Structures are given as C-alpha cells and as structure tokens.
C-alpha positions in Angstrom: 0.0 0.0 0.0 1.7 3.2 -1.2 1.0 6.5 0.5 2.2 10.0 -0.2 3.0 12.2 2.8 4.3 15.8 2.5 6.6 15.1 5.4 9.8 13.1 5.3 9.8 12.5 9.0 7.2 9.7 9.0 8.6 6.3 9.6 5.8 3.8 9.7 2.1 4.0 10.6 -0.4 1.3 11.3 -4.0 2.7 11.4 -7.2 0.7 11.9 -5.4 -2.5 11.1 -4.0 -1.4 7.7 -0.2 -1.5 7.5 1.4 1.2 5.3 4.3 -0.5 3.7 5.7 2.3 1.6 5.8 6.0 2.3 6.7 8.6 -0.3 7.7 12.3 0.1 5.9 14.9 -2.0 8.6 14.8 -4.6 8.1 11.1 -5.1 11.1 10.0 -3.1 10.6 6.7 -1.3 11.0 7.4 2.4 10.0 4.1 3.9 9.9 0.6 2.7 9.8 -2.5 4.9 12.5 -1.2 7.3 12.6 2.1 9.2 15.0 4.9 8.6 18.2 4.6 10.7 17.2 4.8 14.3 19.9 7.3 15.1 17.9 9.8 13.1 15.0 9.7 15.5 14.4 10.9 19.0 11.4 8.8 20.1 9.1 6.2 18.7 5.9 4.9 20.3 3.6 2.0 19.9 0.0 2.9 20.9 -2.4 0.0 21.5 -0.9 -1.9 18.6 -3.2 0.1 16.3 -1.2 3.3 15.8 2.6 3.1 15.5 4.2 6.3 14.4 7.3 8.4 14.9 6.7 11.1 17.4 8.8 14.2 17.6 11.0 12.6 14.8 13.8 14.8 13.5 16.5 14.1 11.0 19.0 16.1 13.1 18.2 14.8 16.5 21.2 16.6 18.0 19.0 19.7 18.0 17.2 18.4 21.1 18.7 16.4 23.9 15.8 15.9 26.3 12.4 14.2 26.3 10.0 16.5 28.2 6.6 16.0 29.7 5.1 18.8 27.7 6.4 17.1 24.6 5.0 13.7 25.4 1.6 15.2 26.3 1.2 16.5 22.8 2.2 13.4 20.8 0.4 12.5 17.7 0.7 9.7 15.1 0.6 11.0 11.5 -1.7 8.9 9.4 -3.7 9.1 6.2 -6.6 10.3 8.3 -4.5 13.2 9.6 -2.7 13.6 12.9 -4.2 11.2 15.5 -3.6 12.3 19.1 -1.9 9.7 21.3 -2.9 9.9 24.9 -1.0 8.6 28.0 -3.3 5.6 28.2 -2.6 4.7 24.6 1.1 4.2 24.7 2.3 0.6 25.2 5.9 0.7 24.0 8.7 3.2 23.7 12.0 3.4 21.8 14.2 6.3 22.9 17.1 7.3 20.5 20.8 7.7 21.3 20.5 11.4 20.6 18.6 11.8 23.9 20.8 12.7 26.9 18.1 13.5 29.5 14.6 12.3 30.4 12.9 15.2 32.1 10.8 15.3 35.3 7.4 13.5 34.9 8.1 12.8 31.2 6.3 9.4 31.3 4.7 9.6 34.8 1.3 7.9 34.8 1.7 6.0 31.5 -0.1 3.0 33.0 -0.3 0.9 29.8 3.4 1.3 29.0 4.8 -2.3 29.1 8.1 -2.0 27.1 11.0 0.3 26.7 12.8 -1.3 23.8 15.6 1.2 24.1 16.4 3.8 26.7 19.0 5.7 24.7 22.6 4.7 25.2 23.6 8.3 25.8 21.0 9.1 28.5 22.9 10.5 31.5 20.0 11.7 33.6 16.6 10.2 34.4 14.9 13.0 36.2 12.5 12.9 39.2 9.3 10.9 38.7 10.2 10.3 35.0 8.4 6.9 35.0 6.5 7.1 38.2 3.4 5.0 38.3 4.1 3.1 35.1 2.4 0.1 36.6 2.6 -2.2 33.5 6.3 -1.7 32.8 8.1 -4.9 33.3 11.8 -4.5 32.3 14.3 -1.7 32.1 17.9 -1.8 30.9 20.0 1.2 31.8 22.8 2.3 29.4 26.4 2.6 30.3 26.4 6.5 30.3 23.6 6.9 32.8 24.8 8.8 35.8 21.7 9.7 37.9 18.4 8.1 38.6 16.2 10.8 40.1 13.8 10.9 43.0 10.9 8.6 42.5 11.9 7.9 39.0 10.4 4.4 38.9 8.3 4.6 42.1 5.1 2.6 41.9 6.1 0.5 38.9 4.5 -2.5 40.4 5.1 -4.9 37.4 8.8 -4.0 37.1 10.5 -7.4 37.7 13.9 -6.8 36.1 16.3 -3.8 36.2 19.6 -4.3 34.5 22.7 -2.0 34.6 25.7 -1.8 32.4 28.2 -4.0 34.1 31.0 -3.6 34.7 31.5 -0.3 32.9 28.6 1.7 34.3 28.8 5.4 35.1 25.9 5.4 37.5 26.7 7.3 40.7 23.4 8.4 42.2 20.1 6.6 42.9 17.6 9.1 44.3 15.2 8.9 47.2 12.3 6.5 46.5 13.7 5.7 43.0 12.3 2.2 43.1 9.8 2.5 46.0 6.9 0.1 45.9 8.2 -1.8 42.9 6.6 -4.9 44.3 7.7 -7.3 41.5 11.4 -6.8 42.0 13.0 -9.9 43.5 16.8 -9.4 42.9 18.9 -6.3 42.0 22.6 -6.0 41.4 24.0 -2.4 41.5 27.2 -1.4 39.7 30.3 -0.6 41.7 30.2 3.1 40.6 27.2 3.9 42.8 28.3 6.4 45.5 25.0 7.8 46.8 21.6 6.2 47.5 18.6 8.1 48.8 16.1 7.3 51.6 13.4 4.8 50.9 15.1 3.8 47.7 13.7 0.3 47.8 11.1 0.8 50.4 8.0 -1.3 49.9 9.5 -3.7 47.4 7.7 -6.5 49.1 9.2 -9.3 47.0 12.8 -8.1 47.0 14.9 -10.8 48.4 18.4 -10.0 47.3 20.4 -6.9 46.7 24.0 -7.3 45.5 26.3 -4.4 46.2 29.5 -4.5 44.1 30.9 -1.2 45.4 33.8 -1.8 47.8 33.0 1.5 49.6 29.5 1.7 51.0 27.5 4.3 49.1 26.2 7.2 51.2 22.9 6.3 52.7 20.9 8.6 55.1 20.6 7.4 58.7 17.2 5.9 59.4 16.6 5.9 55.7 14.1 3.0 55.6 15.8 2.2 52.3 15.1 -1.5 52.7 12.1 -1.5 54.9 8.9 -3.5 54.0 10.8 -5.9 51.7 10.7 -9.7 51.7 11.2 -11.3 55.1 14.3 -13.2 53.9 15.9 -10.1 52.3 19.7 -10.1 52.2 22.4 -7.7 51.1 25.4 -9.3 49.5 28.6 -7.2 49.7 32.2 -7.8 48.7 34.1 -10.0 51.2 36.7 -7.3 52.1 33.9 -4.7 52.6 31.8 -6.7 55.1 32.8 -4.7 58.2 32.7 -1.4 56.3 29.0 -2.0 55.3 28.0 -3.2 58.7 29.3 -0.1 60.4 28.5 2.6 57.8 25.8 5.2 58.5 22.5 4.0 57.2 23.8 0.5 56.4 24.3 -0.5 60.0 20.6 -0.6 60.5 20.5 -3.6 58.3 23.6 -5.3 59.7 21.9 -8.6 60.3 20.9 -8.7 56.6 24.4 -8.1 55.3 26.4 -11.1 54.0 29.3 -11.8 51.7 
C-alpha cells in the first residue's frame, strides 16, 4: 500500500489494522519501505495500543534536542492518512528512545499505566529526572545504558510490574540513585547495583515487598541517610550481598548498620 506524505519524518504507521508498507515524500522520493530509517535519526518512537505506530517528535538532526520532556509527550500524535491522530497517555504501550537523547525530564512518562516495554532507553542518557516513569504500573523490564549517571527521586516509584532492572556491568557510570527511586516496585526480586554507585537516597527500595536479594558490588558503601528506611517493608528473607573485604565497612557505615543482620558476603 503506497501512500504520499508531505513530510519526510514519518517512519511507519499502522492505522485501523492497515499497514502502510511504503511512504513517499511529495517529490516522489521513497521514504520508507519495509524497514525504518536509521534509528539514530530519531528521538522517540511509540507504539500505541498496537493500532497506531508512528514516529513522534521525529527529526533528521536529533542533536537539536537532547531531552524528552513531559510537555512534549503530552502533545504526541501519530501522523496517518486520516491526519494527525492524538496519542494519549493511556494509549502508549511501547517506547523506543534514541541515542541522541541525553536526558529524560521530570514527569516525562509519569502515569503511563499501559506502558509495558521500553525497547531502548538511549545509550547516551545520563539523567533520568525525578518521577520520570513514576506509576508506570505495567512496565516490566528496564535496561540502563552505560552512560547513565543519575536516577532521580521517585523515577520508577510505583512501577508495580517491574520485575527486572539491569545495569551496564562492569562499565557503568551510574553514581546516584535518588530517594524512593524504586519505591513500591513490588515485582522486583533481585537487584545488582554497579560498583560506581556512591549515593543512595532514603526509601530507595522501600515497599519492594518481594525483593529478596540486593547485590552491592561497590567496595566502599554508598552514602545512605541514617534511618533511611531504604530497605524496609521488603521480603522477610531479604539479604544484602557485599564484597568480602567490605563486610565490616558496610555493617558499620551510616545507614547500612541498621540492616547489619541482613548483610552477608
């Protein structure tokens, strides 16, 4: 099915069950056929309810914008034969974030309760801001790229289906995990943090009721507030695994000593 669009930025659209297999620019140039344009050219792609799949805020020179913002995501549309179809928060089921993105802004995807998949989170993202994915209750897996430095306050709080978070090991640049970053992520069972982490906020894993195992690879205990409740209301058999030579350091460190009986090598 060939379709002419006066916009070279469209990648692929599925509308009302009809797949558009070829897209042409106004001058007759074939823009899309069977495979998308190089992903590095795009900032964000979305899948909405399996019916509308379009490129959103697509741009050929994606270096012109480095952040995904909440004001941007709230105005997303899929461009189709029928015109621009608004895509609401509850429509979005899947995201692909390009490598041109360096920052995900505060509240950018907060409340996207049907979002199940982040197929790519942008290898050059350095900052996931506060509450960026808060309340994405259907999200199941997240892989954090090697350049990520900071996970903000409440970034994934309330992601109750999140069962797997994976970090770039052993070459991660992650240093900071904010307060309540993974609070009430009730499907998490095991987490391994990279050895680059130096700071963890209060209530970071509070309420992760099925979390049984936290593996700390940093030889120096990350800064943790006293009485942080960082690991309160987790699984009854919860344990913190630390490097053998750091056992005493963790058991006596501020914030960590509260969980001394949970710390093992």
